[in-house]
N, C-alpha and C positions, 0 to 999 in steps of 0.2 A: 325452648331454644334460646340461646344467647343472641339476641338480635334486637334491632330497633323496631319493635312491632308498630309503633305509632307512625313511623315514616314509611311503612310498607306501601309500595305503589301497586295497587290492585291490578292495573293493566299489565305491567311487566310480570307480576306474580302469576298471571294466568298461564305463562309459558315456563315450565320448570327449568328450562335451560338458560333463562335470563336471570340477571341479578335483581332480586326483589327488594333491594335496599337494605340488606343485612350489613351489620358492621363486622366484617371478618377480614382476616389477613389475606393478601393476594398471592403470597408465596406458595409454591407447590408443596403439597403434603401427601403422605402415604395414604392411599384410599382403600386398602384392604380392610374389610370389616373385622373388628376384634371379636373374640369369643367371650361372652359374658360369663362371669363366675356363677356357680350354682349355690352360693351362700344363701342361707335362709335366716329369718329372724330367730333370735334366741332370747331367753329371759333377760330382763334388765332390772338390776337391783335398784331400789329406790334410793336416791341421793338428794336430800333436800338442799338445793342450791350449792352443793359441794361439787368438787371436780369429778369428771367422768373417769372411770377406771377400766372399762371394758375394752377388749381388743377389737380390731376390725374397723377402726374409724375410717371414714371417707373424708369428712371435713373436720379440721382441727382449728378451733378459734381460741386465740390466746391474747388476753389483755387488749381487747378491741374496744375502741370508743368511736362514736360518730357524733360530731358536733356541728351545729349550724349557728352562725353569728354568735359564737361563744357559749351557746347553750348546749348542754349534753343531752342528746336524744337517746343514745344507747351506750351502755358500758357493760361488757361481758368479759370476765376475767378468764374463764376456763370452761369450754363447752365443746363436745364432740358429737358428731352424727355418724352412725355406722352404716355400712353397706347392708343391703338386704333387709332393712327395717323401715317401718312406716312411723315417722315421728311427727307429732302434732305440736304446733306452737299455739298456745292459748294465752288469754289475758285480755284486759279491757282495752277499749280504744285508746290509742296513744301510748301503748305499753312498749312499742318498739318491735313488734312482730314483723311487720312488712319491711321495716328498715333492716332488720337482721337478714331476712331472706334476700333482699336486694344486694346487700354486701356480699353474701355468699354467691350470688349470681353474677357478680362483677358489674352490676348496674350502677353501683355507687362505690366510692373508695372510702375505707375507714380513715378517720382522722389520726388514729394511733393503733398500735398493735398489729397482729398478723393473722391471716386466715390461710390455711393450707388445705389443698385438695390432693388426696392420694400422695401425701408427703411432699408436695411441691407448692410453694407460695403462689397465690393466685396471679400475681403480676408476672410470674415466670412462664405462664401458659400462653401459647399463641391463641388467637381468637378461634380459628377453626378447630384447632386441637382441643380446646376447652369445650367447644360446642359439640364435639363428638362424644364427650364424656358426661356433660351436664346440660340438661334441658330445663328451661325456665318459662313458666306461664304467669304473666302479671295479673294483678288484681282486676284490671279492666282491659279486656281484649279489644282490639280495634275492630271496626266493621270491615267486612271483606266484600265490597260491592262488586258484582259481576263474577265472583269466583265460585266455582262449583266445589263441592266437598272434596272430590278427588284432587283438584288443583291445589286447594289449601293444604291438604295432607302431604302432597308432593313437595311442598316447601321444606318439610322436615329433612329432606335428603340434601339440602343445600350444602351443609358442612362437608359432605363427602365428595362432591364433584365441583363445587365452586361455580362462579358465574359463567365460565367458558367451557366447563366440562360437559360431556354428553350424559344424558339421562339414560343409563343402560338397563339391561334386563334385571340386574340385581336390585337397582333402585325401584323398578316397577314392582318386583316381587315384595319388597319391603313395604311399599305403599299399600299393596293389596293386603298383606298380612296385618298391617296396622288398622286398616279399615275393618277387617273382620274382627280383630282383637277388641276394638273399641265398640263393636256392634253398630257400625255406621255404614257398612258396605251397601246397604239398601238405599242409602242417600247419595251414592257416588255422583250421580248426575244432577242432583238438586243444587240450587244456589244456596250458599251458606246463610244468606240473609232471610231465607224463607223458613228456616228451622226454628223450633222452640228453643228456649234457653238451655234446657238440659241437653237437648240434641247438639246444640252448638258447642257446649262444653266438652261433650264426648268427641266431637270433631277436632277440637283443639288438642285434646289428649291424644287422639290418633296421630296428629302431626308430630307430637313429641315422641310417640312410639316409633314413627318412621325415622326419626332422628337417630334411633338406635343408641341412645345414651344409657349410662349406668345409673344415673341419679336424676331424679325429678325434683324441682323446686316449684311448689304451687302456692300462689298467694291468693287465698280465699276463693278456691274454685267453686264453692257452693253459694257464694253471695248472690242475692237476687233470684235464687231458685226456690220453688215451692218444696214442701217436705218430701214428696215422692221423688222429685228430681235430685234433691240433695242426697237421698239414700242411694239412688241409681249411680250418681257420679262417685260417691265414696266407695260403693261396692267395687266399681271398676278400679279405682285407685288402689284399694287394698289387694285386689286380685293381681294387679300389675306388680306390686311389691312382693307378694308371696309366690306367685306362679313364675314370674320372670326374674326374681331375685334382685329387683331394683331397690336402691335406696331412695326413699321418698321423704321429703320434708314439706309439710303442708300447714299453712296458716288457717286456723278455724276459729270462728266465734261461738259456735254451738258446742258447749261442753259435752253434751250427751252424744253428739256425733263423734267427737274426739274420743270419748270413753269407749264407744262401741267399736270404732274402726282402727284406732291407732295402737301400735305396740308399745309406744312410749310417748310421754308428754313432757314438754318443757314449758313452764309458766313464766311469763314476764310481767313485771309491774313497774311502771315509771322508769322504763329503760334498763331494768336489771332482771337477771334470772333469779327468781325467788323459790322455785321448786322444780324438781324433775323426777321422773320415775315411771313405773307402770300406771295405767289408768286407775287400777284398784287402789293404788297408794296415794294418788293425788286427788281423786274425786272423793274427798272427805270434807265434812262440814268445816273444820277449822282451817284446812288448807284453802278451800274455795273462798272462805270469808276473808282470809288474808290477801287473796288475789283480787277479788272483785269488790270487797267492802260491804257485802250484804250477807245476811244470814241464810244459808242454804241447807235444805234437807236432802237426805240421801236415801234412795231405795235401791233394791236389787231387781234387775229384770227377772220376771217370774220364770222364764224358761232358759235364758242364756246366762244369767248371773252377773252381767256387767253392771256397774253402778250407774244410777240415773239420778241427776240432781234436779232440784226445784227450789224456787225462792219461797222462803217461809212467809 
């Protein structure tokens, strides 16, 4: 969700009809839910740091730079992300992965260049209009003291009814569907703070589902989770992309999770895109060495065939 998560007031958030501190426009908007496209992932030809050429782009990034105190943090000349596909951003710490996804989520403004979503510049979208199309989960989610799982998930409906609108039957149905889809319905009455890390991440994903957006931007959703929880969360993310036709861009540090679950990878190094393509084409010794600076070996999964990397 495009919101100021860190300033969320848990007490007001417990009532879905009150303003939870989101940064949205207050002008009236059309509230009829849109019909999501049935587009599904297709093959993605490998392009080593060259321009994207496939149709069906959702985000178009052109000549974008992000600078802080005169230092260039990110510089991307030509990059697209398609609808109905799960794209993973990989690379070492400080490569610019989180910066890129924050720019796409309108959490930060580029110093130069343009980012377009669905053919329109990000600055031309209204806050609530954009939040109905794009949902963002930051790297560090805030605590939600006093909130039950159902109350937190209900916040996903905010872009559709605003602070003064009524929480109607359609909103309730979408919240219930999101709870079931994320497999957290059994936790509905539990306090969020009592759940495990993996359970909490699924609850936050349920909130994004209730938002009914077309595109999810996820910044390291598996960080601080154990191996089983990482696989659980990534299975859900992949399922949302394939079954719901969502476009998903996710920042991942684990190359093997990226290889296993993503349709397409984009590798960054020192603020630049250095490689892009299908996992089978990027998870190669020479490519990974150029990205991470260490000698990596590659094996094939014995039953599923996807590449698995390891440090030599």
